[in-house]
KEKEGU-412769 format. One record per residue (C-alpha): residue number from 1; residue in three letters; x, y, z. Coordinates in steps of 0.1 Angstrom, whole numbers, plus 5000, padded with zeros to 4 digits. Each point is the difference from the previous one (the first is absolute). Example, Ala and Ser with C-alpha at 12.3 -4.5 7.8 and 13.67 -1.06 7.14 Angstrom:
BEGIN
{1, ala, {5123, 4955, 5078}}
{2, ser, {5014, 5034, 4993}}
//
This chain:
BEGIN
{1, met, {2470, 6296, 2010}}
{2, arg, {5005, 5036, 4982}}
{3, ile, {5017, 5029, 5011}}
{4, leu, {5002, 5034, 4991}}
{5, his, {5036, 5016, 5004}}
{6, thr, {5003, 5035, 4999}}
{7, ser, {5028, 5022, 5017}}
{8, asp, {5017, 5031, 5008}}
{9, trp, {4968, 5019, 4994}}
{10, his, {5021, 5037, 5021}}
{11, leu, {4967, 5014, 5007}}
{12, gly, {5007, 5039, 5008}}
{13, arg, {5026, 5008, 4971}}
{14, thr, {5003, 5021, 4973}}
{15, leu, {5014, 5000, 4966}}
{16, his, {5019, 5029, 4992}}
{17, lys, {4978, 5019, 5026}}
{18, val, {4969, 4988, 4986}}
{19, asp, {4975, 4986, 5027}}
{20, leu, {4995, 4963, 4990}}
{21, his, {4971, 4994, 5026}}
{22, glu, {4975, 5000, 4977}}
{23, his, {5014, 4976, 4975}}
{24, gln, {5010, 4981, 5026}}
{25, ala, {4962, 4994, 5017}}
{26, ala, {4992, 4991, 4965}}
{27, phe, {5024, 4970, 4997}}
{28, leu, {4986, 4989, 5038}}
{29, asp, {4961, 5004, 4988}}
{30, trp, {5013, 4978, 4966}}
{31, leu, {5019, 4976, 5022}}
{32, val, {4966, 4990, 5027}}
{33, asp, {4982, 4996, 4963}}
{34, leu, {5031, 4976, 4988}}
{35, val, {4998, 4985, 5037}}
{36, ile, {4964, 4991, 4995}}
{37, glu, {4993, 4990, 4962}}
{38, arg, {5031, 4978, 4999}}
{39, glu, {4992, 4983, 5029}}
{40, val, {5031, 5005, 5018}}
{41, asp, {5009, 4984, 5037}}
{42, val, {5030, 5017, 5011}}
{43, val, {5015, 5032, 4996}}
{44, val, {5037, 5003, 5009}}
{45, ile, {5015, 5036, 4997}}
{46, pro, {5036, 4998, 5013}}
{47, gly, {5013, 5037, 5010}}
{48, asp, {4998, 5036, 4992}}
{49, val, {4963, 5006, 5001}}
{50, tyr, {5008, 5036, 5014}}
{51, asp, {5027, 5022, 4986}}
{52, arg, {5014, 5013, 5032}}
{53, ala, {5002, 4989, 5036}}
{54, val, {4977, 5023, 5015}}
{55, pro, {4973, 5006, 4966}}
{56, ala, {4974, 5021, 4999}}
{57, val, {4964, 4998, 5016}}
{58, ser, {4988, 4997, 4966}}
{59, ser, {5017, 4969, 4989}}
{60, val, {4997, 4983, 5036}}
{61, thr, {4961, 5003, 4990}}
{62, leu, {5007, 4988, 4962}}
{63, leu, {5016, 4969, 5014}}
{64, asp, {4976, 4993, 5027}}
{65, gly, {4971, 5000, 4975}}
{66, ala, {5020, 4980, 4974}}
{67, leu, {5006, 4973, 5027}}
{68, gly, {4966, 4995, 5015}}
{69, arg, {4989, 4999, 4965}}
{70, leu, {5020, 4978, 4990}}
{71, ala, {4997, 4975, 5029}}
{72, glu, {4961, 4999, 4994}}
{73, his, {5011, 4976, 4973}}
{74, ala, {5033, 4987, 5007}}
{75, thr, {5027, 4992, 5027}}
{76, val, {5024, 5028, 4998}}
{77, val, {5035, 4995, 5008}}
{78, val, {5021, 5033, 5006}}
{79, thr, {5037, 5006, 5007}}
{80, ser, {5024, 5033, 5006}}
{81, gly, {5026, 5011, 4974}}
{82, asn, {5028, 5027, 5003}}
{83, his, {4977, 5028, 4997}}
{84, asp, {4975, 4986, 5028}}
{85, ser, {5002, 5006, 5036}}
{86, pro, {4997, 4966, 5011}}
{87, glu, {4988, 5008, 5034}}
{88, arg, {4978, 5027, 4988}}
{89, leu, {4986, 4977, 4971}}
{90, gly, {4995, 4967, 5023}}
{91, phe, {4986, 5025, 5028}}
{92, gly, {4962, 4987, 5012}}
{93, arg, {5006, 4969, 4977}}
{94, asp, {4985, 4981, 5026}}
{95, leu, {4966, 5023, 5002}}
{96, met, {5000, 4993, 4967}}
{97, arg, {4969, 4983, 4980}}
{98, pro, {5000, 4964, 4991}}
{99, gly, {5019, 4991, 4965}}
{100, ile, {5027, 5029, 5006}}
{101, his, {5034, 4992, 5007}}
{102, leu, {5028, 5021, 5010}}
{103, leu, {5035, 4982, 4998}}
{104, thr, {5026, 5027, 5013}}
{105, asp, {5024, 4986, 5021}}
{106, val, {5027, 4974, 5004}}
{107, ala, {4981, 4987, 5026}}
{108, gly, {4965, 4995, 4977}}
{109, ile, {5027, 4981, 4974}}
{110, glu, {4993, 4966, 5023}}
{111, his, {4965, 5005, 4996}}
{112, pro, {4985, 4994, 4965}}
{113, val, {4964, 5006, 4990}}
{114, ala, {4985, 4965, 4989}}
{115, val, {4970, 5003, 4976}}
{116, glu, {4990, 4964, 4994}}
{117, asp, {4983, 4989, 4964}}
{118, glu, {4988, 4967, 4984}}
{119, his, {5044, 4986, 4994}}
{120, gly, {5002, 5012, 5040}}
{121, glu, {5017, 5030, 5017}}
{122, val, {5021, 5026, 4987}}
{123, leu, {5023, 5020, 5024}}
{124, phe, {5005, 5037, 4994}}
{125, phe, {5035, 5012, 5014}}
{126, gly, {5006, 5039, 5001}}
{127, leu, {5035, 5011, 4999}}
{128, pro, {4999, 5037, 5007}}
{129, tyr, {5030, 5022, 4984}}
{130, leu, {5029, 4984, 5022}}
{131, glu, {5019, 5030, 5010}}
{132, pro, {5036, 4987, 5003}}
{133, asp, {5013, 5020, 5031}}
{134, arg, {4966, 4993, 5014}}
{135, ala, {4990, 4963, 4992}}
{136, arg, {5037, 4986, 5006}}
{137, ile, {4992, 5003, 5037}}
{138, glu, {4964, 4992, 4997}}
{139, leu, {5004, 4965, 4980}}
{140, val, {5023, 4988, 5028}}
{141, asp, {4995, 4984, 5032}}
{142, ala, {5008, 5021, 5035}}
{143, gly, {5035, 4996, 5008}}
{144, glu, {5014, 4990, 4962}}
{145, pro, {5018, 5020, 4980}}
{146, pro, {4984, 5025, 4973}}
{147, leu, {4996, 4986, 4964}}
{148, ala, {5024, 5016, 4973}}
{149, arg, {4990, 5031, 4990}}
{150, ser, {4984, 4992, 4965}}
{151, his, {4969, 4996, 4985}}
{152, glu, {5007, 4963, 4991}}
{153, ala, {5009, 4995, 5037}}
{154, val, {4969, 5011, 5010}}
{155, thr, {4978, 4988, 4976}}
{156, arg, {5017, 4963, 4998}}
{157, ala, {4994, 5002, 5040}}
{158, ala, {4963, 5009, 4997}}
{159, leu, {4994, 4972, 4974}}
{160, glu, {5014, 4974, 5021}}
{161, arg, {4975, 5010, 5024}}
{162, val, {4975, 4998, 4973}}
{163, arg, {5010, 4965, 4990}}
{164, glu, {5003, 4984, 5035}}
{165, arg, {4963, 5006, 5005}}
{166, ala, {4988, 4991, 4969}}
{167, ala, {5018, 4970, 5010}}
{168, ala, {4974, 4993, 5026}}
{169, his, {4975, 4999, 4974}}
{170, pro, {5004, 4973, 4977}}
{171, gly, {4985, 5003, 4968}}
{172, ala, {4990, 5037, 5002}}
{173, arg, {5008, 5024, 4976}}
{174, thr, {5021, 5029, 5006}}
{175, val, {4994, 5040, 4987}}
{176, val, {5025, 5024, 5012}}
{177, leu, {4999, 5037, 4995}}
{178, ala, {5033, 5018, 5000}}
{179, his, {5007, 5035, 4998}}
{180, thr, {5042, 5002, 4984}}
{181, phe, {5015, 5007, 4973}}
{182, val, {5011, 4964, 4984}}
{183, thr, {5030, 4995, 4977}}
{184, gly, {4989, 5002, 4966}}
{185, gly, {4973, 5021, 5004}}
{186, gln, {4995, 5034, 4978}}
{187, gly, {4997, 5032, 5023}}
{188, ser, {4992, 5032, 4989}}
{189, asp, {5006, 5038, 5011}}
{190, ser, {4972, 5003, 5025}}
{191, glu, {5010, 4973, 5025}}
{192, arg, {5017, 5006, 5028}}
{193, asp, {5033, 4989, 5004}}
{194, leu, {5005, 4967, 5022}}
{195, thr, {5039, 5000, 4998}}
{196, val, {5017, 4985, 5032}}
{197, gly, {5038, 4996, 5001}}
{198, gly, {5001, 5006, 4963}}
{199, val, {4973, 4975, 4994}}
{200, asp, {4963, 5005, 4992}}
{201, ser, {4993, 4970, 4992}}
{202, val, {4989, 4963, 5014}}
{203, pro, {5015, 4971, 4979}}
{204, ala, {4969, 4981, 4976}}
{205, gly, {5014, 4968, 5017}}
{206, val, {4990, 5009, 5035}}
{207, leu, {4965, 5000, 4984}}
{208, gly, {4992, 4964, 4994}}
{209, gly, {4980, 4974, 5008}}
{210, ile, {4968, 5016, 5006}}
{211, asp, {4966, 4997, 4975}}
{212, tyr, {4995, 5039, 4996}}
{213, leu, {5019, 5028, 5008}}
{214, ala, {4983, 5031, 5002}}
{215, leu, {5022, 5028, 4994}}
{216, gly, {5002, 5039, 5006}}
{217, his, {5024, 5030, 4996}}
{218, leu, {5007, 4998, 4964}}
{219, his, {4970, 5020, 4981}}
{220, gly, {5004, 4983, 4970}}
{221, cys, {4978, 4967, 4995}}
{222, gln, {5022, 4975, 4993}}
{223, asp, {5009, 4959, 5000}}
{224, leu, {5030, 4987, 5020}}
{225, thr, {4989, 4962, 5001}}
{226, arg, {5035, 4988, 4980}}
{227, thr, {5019, 5023, 5024}}
{228, val, {4988, 4988, 5033}}
{229, gly, {4991, 4967, 4982}}
{230, ala, {4963, 4996, 5018}}
{231, pro, {4972, 5024, 4989}}
{232, ala, {5011, 5036, 5014}}
{233, trp, {4983, 5031, 4983}}
{234, tyr, {4999, 5034, 5005}}
{235, ser, {4967, 5020, 4998}}
{236, gly, {5013, 5033, 4990}}
{237, ser, {4983, 5033, 5014}}
{238, pro, {4965, 5004, 4989}}
{239, leu, {5010, 5035, 4986}}
{240, ala, {5029, 5017, 4985}}
{241, phe, {5022, 5022, 5026}}
{242, ser, {5028, 5011, 4973}}
{243, phe, {5007, 5008, 4962}}
{244, ser, {5024, 4970, 5006}}
{245, glu, {4970, 4978, 5005}}
{246, arg, {4980, 5011, 4963}}
{247, thr, {5006, 4971, 4986}}
{248, gln, {4992, 4970, 5028}}
{249, arg, {4967, 4984, 4993}}
{250, lys, {4982, 5007, 5037}}
{251, ala, {4986, 4965, 5012}}
{252, val, {4983, 4982, 5026}}
{253, leu, {5006, 4964, 5002}}
{254, leu, {4970, 4973, 5003}}
{255, val, {5020, 4967, 5012}}
{256, asp, {4983, 4962, 5002}}
{257, leu, {5012, 4980, 5023}}
{258, gly, {4991, 4965, 4995}}
{259, ala, {5004, 4969, 5020}}
{260, pro, {5036, 4992, 5011}}
{261, gly, {5031, 4996, 4977}}
{262, ala, {4976, 5011, 4969}}
{263, ala, {5011, 5032, 4983}}
{264, val, {4993, 5037, 5007}}
{265, ser, {4976, 5019, 4978}}
{266, val, {5010, 5037, 4998}}
{267, glu, {4978, 5026, 4979}}
{268, arg, {5007, 5032, 4991}}
{269, val, {4973, 5026, 5005}}
{270, pro, {5008, 5039, 4985}}
{271, thr, {4992, 5027, 5025}}
{272, pro, {4983, 5028, 4995}}
{273, ile, {5017, 5029, 4980}}
{274, pro, {4990, 5033, 5011}}
{275, arg, {5021, 5015, 4976}}
{276, pro, {5031, 4990, 4978}}
{277, leu, {5034, 5017, 5009}}
{278, thr, {5020, 5008, 4968}}
{279, glu, {5034, 5011, 4997}}
{280, leu, {5005, 5021, 4964}}
{281, arg, {5033, 5015, 4992}}
{282, gly, {5007, 5020, 4973}}
{283, thr, {5002, 5042, 4989}}
{284, leu, {4970, 5021, 5016}}
{285, glu, {4986, 4997, 4968}}
{286, glu, {5003, 4964, 4996}}
{287, ile, {4983, 4996, 5033}}
{288, leu, {4974, 5020, 4996}}
{289, ala, {4989, 4985, 4965}}
{290, arg, {4993, 4969, 5021}}
{291, arg, {4970, 5019, 5022}}
{292, asp, {4972, 4982, 4983}}
{293, glu, {5015, 4966, 5005}}
{294, his, {5009, 5008, 5036}}
{295, ala, {4985, 5032, 5015}}
{296, gly, {4981, 4974, 5026}}
{297, asp, {5027, 4986, 5011}}
{298, trp, {5023, 5006, 5035}}
{299, leu, {5031, 5012, 4979}}
{300, lys, {5034, 5004, 5001}}
{301, ala, {5020, 5022, 4976}}
{302, val, {5036, 4998, 4993}}
{303, val, {5003, 5031, 4975}}
{304, thr, {5035, 5001, 4978}}
{305, asp, {4998, 5034, 4984}}
{306, thr, {5036, 5013, 5000}}
{307, ser, {4988, 5032, 5014}}
{308, arg, {4976, 4999, 5026}}
{309, ala, {4968, 5016, 4986}}
{310, pro, {4985, 5028, 5017}}
{311, his, {4967, 4990, 5024}}
{312, leu, {5009, 4963, 4996}}
{313, gln, {4978, 4989, 5026}}
{314, glu, {4973, 5017, 4992}}
{315, gln, {4997, 4989, 4965}}
{316, leu, {5003, 4968, 5013}}
{317, arg, {4970, 5004, 5031}}
{318, asp, {4975, 5015, 4969}}
{319, ala, {5006, 4971, 4979}}
{320, tyr, {5003, 4971, 5029}}
{321, pro, {4978, 5008, 5025}}
{322, his, {5012, 4965, 5024}}
{323, leu, {5038, 5016, 4993}}
{324, leu, {5017, 4984, 5030}}
{325, leu, {5036, 5003, 4994}}
{326, thr, {5027, 5021, 4974}}
{327, glu, {5035, 4996, 4993}}
{328, tyr, {5021, 5019, 4977}}
{329, ala, {5026, 4980, 4987}}
{330, pro, {5015, 5023, 4966}}
{331, glu, {5011, 4974, 4977}}
{332, gly, {5040, 4995, 4991}}
{333, arg, {5009, 5017, 5037}}
{334, ser, {5012, 4974, 5029}}
{335, ala, {4994, 5004, 5037}}
{336, his, {5031, 5017, 5006}}
{337, glu, {4995, 5026, 4976}}
{338, ser, {4966, 5005, 5015}}
{339, thr, {5012, 5006, 5037}}
{340, pro, {5017, 5034, 5005}}
{341, val, {5030, 5000, 5027}}
{342, val, {4993, 5031, 5023}}
{343, arg, {5041, 5012, 5008}}
{344, arg, {4998, 5016, 5033}}
{345, glu, {5021, 5031, 4985}}
{346, ala, {4979, 5003, 4972}}
{347, asn, {4983, 5033, 4992}}
{348, pro, {4961, 4997, 5010}}
{349, leu, {4990, 5011, 4962}}
{350, glu, {5020, 4974, 4983}}
{351, val, {4989, 4973, 5025}}
{352, met, {4961, 5013, 4988}}
{353, asp, {5011, 5003, 4965}}
{354, glu, {5014, 4964, 4997}}
{355, phe, {4964, 4990, 5015}}
{356, leu, {4981, 5015, 4979}}
{357, thr, {5020, 4985, 4972}}
{358, ala, {4999, 4964, 5016}}
{359, val, {4961, 5006, 5001}}
{360, thr, {4995, 5010, 4965}}
{361, his, {5029, 4986, 4983}}
{362, ala, {5009, 5037, 4988}}
{363, ala, {5023, 5026, 5013}}
{364, pro, {4982, 5029, 5012}}
{365, thr, {4987, 5030, 4978}}
{366, thr, {5010, 5035, 5009}}
{367, ala, {4963, 5005, 5014}}
{368, glu, {5000, 4968, 5018}}
{369, his, {5033, 5010, 5018}}
{370, ala, {4991, 5037, 5002}}
{371, val, {4970, 4983, 5023}}
{372, leu, {5024, 4979, 5020}}
{373, glu, {5023, 5027, 5004}}
{374, arg, {4968, 5026, 5014}}
{375, ala, {4990, 4971, 5027}}
{376, tyr, {5034, 4992, 5007}}
{377, thr, {5009, 5041, 5009}}
{378, arg, {4962, 5001, 5019}}
{379, ala, {5006, 4967, 5021}}
{380, arg, {5036, 5017, 5008}}
{381, asp, {4987, 5031, 5011}}
{382, leu, {4971, 4983, 5025}}
{383, lys, {5024, 4981, 5017}}
{384, glu, {5028, 5031, 5003}}
{385, ala, {4971, 5023, 5016}}
{386, ser, {4988, 4972, 5023}}
//
């Protein structure tokens, strides 16, 4: 059986205010073509298909079309993540066309999607994002005390249900979709913090004994098989959502599941890159000198000149039309030095002079001080007259 594992689409997300809808739509078109070309049997999507609990209509329409097209060629199994609303994502699942399965609630853990191949039955179990404060109650029988308030406790309880259910199907292979942070995984700046009680992850040992563990939440494609002790991968997000992801190799995973007990084969398939993410650090002159190489990139510029150049942003924008982020970090200057402290008793003009010094790394000239003084005097007179 051939499985395509992809997750963390985050439909509706922006990249430093740049709308990614066009690029997400292009990825989904590419994904449908890949499913057809590589003769995929099952597509698994372990969470965060949307970027927010109440997605925009354009994102809902995009997802609806993508799932419909995928279901024409493969069985589709989707769980909810920490960004999705399980109720909204799961709404109308009973009316969904055949081939689309939305496993978005705790009750669904015990009702896997069964798919047959020449070697027998494969059970696909969906573990939606298990928010501990809620799942610790939902995962126990009425009258029993809640589970411990931790990701480990609720995940362990959910997998006990999976293993009990799988035991009733001797010889069946199991695939588990889980949206969680497994200890040993490498995160990035763009994932929402899952910390509960000071702990944000699930120990890898909790997750063993599965034929394939399809993980969602972390945005970098990574293999945790050795850590978990069973085939376990994060497919990662298909697009980068922060500059901390600029070195990640974005991909989807093609998983070949053979006969019971056979080795599982996993192939990374790189996803289309709409525009490279680049971070350039140096003086303004040094950064501008590389425009021919990176003018088409989404750019983060870290400018290190000892004094701030006039019209800095405009110069960078002229050279790099896709500039997204600019940081001014003069060399030899500590963070403490760059953050002036405003004292209650300070003269307002002194505060204004200190601010200008902090921004430009140079004391105000006589002319600059005169401009500040006129502005302050005008503001004070207007306040007194009101």
